Each structure stands twice: as structure tokens, then as C-alpha cells.
Chimera marker file (.cmm) of the C-alpha trace (Angstrom):
<marker_set name="trace">
<marker id="1" x="0.000" y="0.000" z="0.000" r="1" g="1" b="0" radius="0.5"/>
<marker id="2" x="1.260" y="3.479" z="-0.857" r="1" g="1" b="0" radius="0.5"/>
<marker id="3" x="0.423" y="6.196" z="1.665" r="1" g="1" b="0" radius="0.5"/>
<marker id="4" x="0.507" y="9.980" z="1.231" r="1" g="1" b="0" radius="0.5"/>
<marker id="5" x="0.191" y="12.453" z="4.103" r="1" g="1" b="0" radius="0.5"/>
<marker id="6" x="-2.705" y="14.842" z="3.516" r="1" g="1" b="0" radius="0.5"/>
<marker id="7" x="-2.858" y="16.980" z="6.634" r="1" g="1" b="0" radius="0.5"/>
<marker id="8" x="-1.603" y="16.963" z="10.220" r="1" g="1" b="0" radius="0.5"/>
<marker id="9" x="-1.891" y="19.055" z="13.340" r="1" g="1" b="0" radius="0.5"/>
<marker id="10" x="1.911" y="19.269" z="13.646" r="1" g="1" b="0" radius="0.5"/>
<marker id="11" x="5.013" y="18.393" z="11.684" r="1" g="1" b="0" radius="0.5"/>
<marker id="12" x="6.934" y="16.130" z="14.082" r="1" g="1" b="0" radius="0.5"/>
<marker id="13" x="5.074" y="12.932" z="13.134" r="1" g="1" b="0" radius="0.5"/>
<marker id="14" x="3.385" y="12.052" z="16.408" r="1" g="1" b="0" radius="0.5"/>
<marker id="15" x="0.200" y="14.123" z="16.080" r="1" g="1" b="0" radius="0.5"/>
<marker id="16" x="-3.219" y="13.365" z="14.589" r="1" g="1" b="0" radius="0.5"/>
<marker id="17" x="-2.754" y="12.957" z="10.839" r="1" g="1" b="0" radius="0.5"/>
<marker id="18" x="-4.908" y="12.102" z="7.835" r="1" g="1" b="0" radius="0.5"/>
<marker id="19" x="-3.395" y="10.001" z="5.025" r="1" g="1" b="0" radius="0.5"/>
<marker id="20" x="-4.637" y="8.932" z="1.576" r="1" g="1" b="0" radius="0.5"/>
<marker id="21" x="-3.820" y="5.496" z="0.162" r="1" g="1" b="0" radius="0.5"/>
<marker id="22" x="-3.491" y="4.201" z="-3.369" r="1" g="1" b="0" radius="0.5"/>
<marker id="23" x="-6.522" y="2.023" z="-2.571" r="1" g="1" b="0" radius="0.5"/>
<marker id="24" x="-8.846" y="5.022" z="-2.536" r="1" g="1" b="0" radius="0.5"/>
<marker id="25" x="-9.092" y="4.957" z="1.263" r="1" g="1" b="0" radius="0.5"/>
<marker id="26" x="-8.041" y="7.176" z="4.156" r="1" g="1" b="0" radius="0.5"/>
<marker id="27" x="-5.883" y="6.284" z="7.153" r="1" g="1" b="0" radius="0.5"/>
<marker id="28" x="-6.286" y="8.231" z="10.380" r="1" g="1" b="0" radius="0.5"/>
<marker id="29" x="-3.590" y="8.581" z="13.027" r="1" g="1" b="0" radius="0.5"/>
<marker id="30" x="-4.921" y="9.541" z="16.438" r="1" g="1" b="0" radius="0.5"/>
<marker id="31" x="-5.407" y="8.529" z="20.045" r="1" g="1" b="0" radius="0.5"/>
<marker id="32" x="-7.107" y="5.208" z="20.855" r="1" g="1" b="0" radius="0.5"/>
<marker id="33" x="-9.905" y="6.061" z="23.277" r="1" g="1" b="0" radius="0.5"/>
<marker id="34" x="-10.623" y="3.578" z="26.062" r="1" g="1" b="0" radius="0.5"/>
<marker id="35" x="-13.822" y="4.983" z="27.562" r="1" g="1" b="0" radius="0.5"/>
<marker id="36" x="-16.193" y="5.036" z="24.573" r="1" g="1" b="0" radius="0.5"/>
<marker id="37" x="-18.548" y="2.256" z="25.714" r="1" g="1" b="0" radius="0.5"/>
<marker id="38" x="-19.108" y="1.041" z="22.137" r="1" g="1" b="0" radius="0.5"/>
<marker id="39" x="-19.050" y="-2.551" z="20.902" r="1" g="1" b="0" radius="0.5"/>
<marker id="40" x="-16.410" y="-2.632" z="18.155" r="1" g="1" b="0" radius="0.5"/>
<marker id="41" x="-15.685" y="-5.817" z="16.151" r="1" g="1" b="0" radius="0.5"/>
<marker id="42" x="-12.326" y="-7.414" z="16.933" r="1" g="1" b="0" radius="0.5"/>
<marker id="43" x="-10.932" y="-6.607" z="13.470" r="1" g="1" b="0" radius="0.5"/>
<marker id="44" x="-11.700" y="-2.855" z="13.830" r="1" g="1" b="0" radius="0.5"/>
<marker id="45" x="-10.654" y="-0.063" z="16.169" r="1" g="1" b="0" radius="0.5"/>
<marker id="46" x="-11.486" y="3.551" z="16.902" r="1" g="1" b="0" radius="0.5"/>
<marker id="47" x="-9.163" y="6.528" z="16.862" r="1" g="1" b="0" radius="0.5"/>
<marker id="48" x="-9.976" y="9.991" z="18.137" r="1" g="1" b="0" radius="0.5"/>
<marker id="49" x="-8.846" y="13.054" z="16.208" r="1" g="1" b="0" radius="0.5"/>
<marker id="50" x="-9.509" y="16.774" z="16.619" r="1" g="1" b="0" radius="0.5"/>
<marker id="51" x="-12.299" y="18.097" z="14.375" r="1" g="1" b="0" radius="0.5"/>
<marker id="52" x="-9.871" y="20.813" z="13.270" r="1" g="1" b="0" radius="0.5"/>
<marker id="53" x="-7.913" y="18.142" z="11.367" r="1" g="1" b="0" radius="0.5"/>
<marker id="54" x="-10.925" y="17.488" z="9.112" r="1" g="1" b="0" radius="0.5"/>
<marker id="55" x="-11.686" y="21.208" z="8.800" r="1" g="1" b="0" radius="0.5"/>
<marker id="56" x="-8.083" y="21.835" z="7.727" r="1" g="1" b="0" radius="0.5"/>
<marker id="57" x="-8.261" y="19.029" z="5.136" r="1" g="1" b="0" radius="0.5"/>
<marker id="58" x="-11.468" y="20.481" z="3.680" r="1" g="1" b="0" radius="0.5"/>
<marker id="59" x="-10.154" y="24.055" z="3.784" r="1" g="1" b="0" radius="0.5"/>
<marker id="60" x="-7.008" y="22.946" z="1.943" r="1" g="1" b="0" radius="0.5"/>
<marker id="61" x="-9.218" y="21.021" z="-0.528" r="1" g="1" b="0" radius="0.5"/>
<marker id="62" x="-7.480" y="17.719" z="0.226" r="1" g="1" b="0" radius="0.5"/>
<marker id="63" x="-10.696" y="15.714" z="0.619" r="1" g="1" b="0" radius="0.5"/>
<link id1="1" id2="2" r="1" g="1" b="0" radius="0.2"/>
<link id1="2" id2="3" r="1" g="1" b="0" radius="0.2"/>
<link id1="3" id2="4" r="1" g="1" b="0" radius="0.2"/>
<link id1="4" id2="5" r="1" g="1" b="0" radius="0.2"/>
<link id1="5" id2="6" r="1" g="1" b="0" radius="0.2"/>
<link id1="6" id2="7" r="1" g="1" b="0" radius="0.2"/>
<link id1="7" id2="8" r="1" g="1" b="0" radius="0.2"/>
<link id1="8" id2="9" r="1" g="1" b="0" radius="0.2"/>
<link id1="9" id2="10" r="1" g="1" b="0" radius="0.2"/>
<link id1="10" id2="11" r="1" g="1" b="0" radius="0.2"/>
<link id1="11" id2="12" r="1" g="1" b="0" radius="0.2"/>
<link id1="12" id2="13" r="1" g="1" b="0" radius="0.2"/>
<link id1="13" id2="14" r="1" g="1" b="0" radius="0.2"/>
<link id1="14" id2="15" r="1" g="1" b="0" radius="0.2"/>
<link id1="15" id2="16" r="1" g="1" b="0" radius="0.2"/>
<link id1="16" id2="17" r="1" g="1" b="0" radius="0.2"/>
<link id1="17" id2="18" r="1" g="1" b="0" radius="0.2"/>
<link id1="18" id2="19" r="1" g="1" b="0" radius="0.2"/>
<link id1="19" id2="20" r="1" g="1" b="0" radius="0.2"/>
<link id1="20" id2="21" r="1" g="1" b="0" radius="0.2"/>
<link id1="21" id2="22" r="1" g="1" b="0" radius="0.2"/>
<link id1="22" id2="23" r="1" g="1" b="0" radius="0.2"/>
<link id1="23" id2="24" r="1" g="1" b="0" radius="0.2"/>
<link id1="24" id2="25" r="1" g="1" b="0" radius="0.2"/>
<link id1="25" id2="26" r="1" g="1" b="0" radius="0.2"/>
<link id1="26" id2="27" r="1" g="1" b="0" radius="0.2"/>
<link id1="27" id2="28" r="1" g="1" b="0" radius="0.2"/>
<link id1="28" id2="29" r="1" g="1" b="0" radius="0.2"/>
<link id1="29" id2="30" r="1" g="1" b="0" radius="0.2"/>
<link id1="30" id2="31" r="1" g="1" b="0" radius="0.2"/>
<link id1="31" id2="32" r="1" g="1" b="0" radius="0.2"/>
<link id1="32" id2="33" r="1" g="1" b="0" radius="0.2"/>
<link id1="33" id2="34" r="1" g="1" b="0" radius="0.2"/>
<link id1="34" id2="35" r="1" g="1" b="0" radius="0.2"/>
<link id1="35" id2="36" r="1" g="1" b="0" radius="0.2"/>
<link id1="36" id2="37" r="1" g="1" b="0" radius="0.2"/>
<link id1="37" id2="38" r="1" g="1" b="0" radius="0.2"/>
<link id1="38" id2="39" r="1" g="1" b="0" radius="0.2"/>
<link id1="39" id2="40" r="1" g="1" b="0" radius="0.2"/>
<link id1="40" id2="41" r="1" g="1" b="0" radius="0.2"/>
<link id1="41" id2="42" r="1" g="1" b="0" radius="0.2"/>
<link id1="42" id2="43" r="1" g="1" b="0" radius="0.2"/>
<link id1="43" id2="44" r="1" g="1" b="0" radius="0.2"/>
<link id1="44" id2="45" r="1" g="1" b="0" radius="0.2"/>
<link id1="45" id2="46" r="1" g="1" b="0" radius="0.2"/>
<link id1="46" id2="47" r="1" g="1" b="0" radius="0.2"/>
<link id1="47" id2="48" r="1" g="1" b="0" radius="0.2"/>
<link id1="48" id2="49" r="1" g="1" b="0" radius="0.2"/>
<link id1="49" id2="50" r="1" g="1" b="0" radius="0.2"/>
<link id1="50" id2="51" r="1" g="1" b="0" radius="0.2"/>
<link id1="51" id2="52" r="1" g="1" b="0" radius="0.2"/>
<link id1="52" id2="53" r="1" g="1" b="0" radius="0.2"/>
<link id1="53" id2="54" r="1" g="1" b="0" radius="0.2"/>
<link id1="54" id2="55" r="1" g="1" b="0" radius="0.2"/>
<link id1="55" id2="56" r="1" g="1" b="0" radius="0.2"/>
<link id1="56" id2="57" r="1" g="1" b="0" radius="0.2"/>
<link id1="57" id2="58" r="1" g="1" b="0" radius="0.2"/>
<link id1="58" id2="59" r="1" g="1" b="0" radius="0.2"/>
<link id1="59" id2="60" r="1" g="1" b="0" radius="0.2"/>
<link id1="60" id2="61" r="1" g="1" b="0" radius="0.2"/>
<link id1="61" id2="62" r="1" g="1" b="0" radius="0.2"/>
<link id1="62" id2="63" r="1" g="1" b="0" radius="0.2"/>
</marker_set>
């Protein structure tokens, strides 16, 4: 899989980030919340990102 960084909240690599893949999908880097109370299938997970990350991606016309 080829991955391209779209937008991030910082430049040092350990902040919430949105990536595009050559599969036509998005990858999201963020915190794994533990207190959500949801039932998530074993093959999936949740990540939490700031809404500003999505706003920035839209503003920059990346998605």
C-alpha cells in the first residue's frame, strides 16, 4: 500500500494525521480512546482526532 500524508496538526510525526492510500481509502492517526462504551468488532478499532484536522483538510481542498 502506498500512503501519502494529507494533513496533520503538527510536523513532528506524532500528532493526529490524515493520510490517503493508493486504494482510494483514508488512514487516520490519532489517540485510541478507552472509555467510549461502544461494541467494536475485533478486526476494527477507533481513533480519536480533533475536528480541526478534518476542517483543515477540507479548507485545503485535500478531501
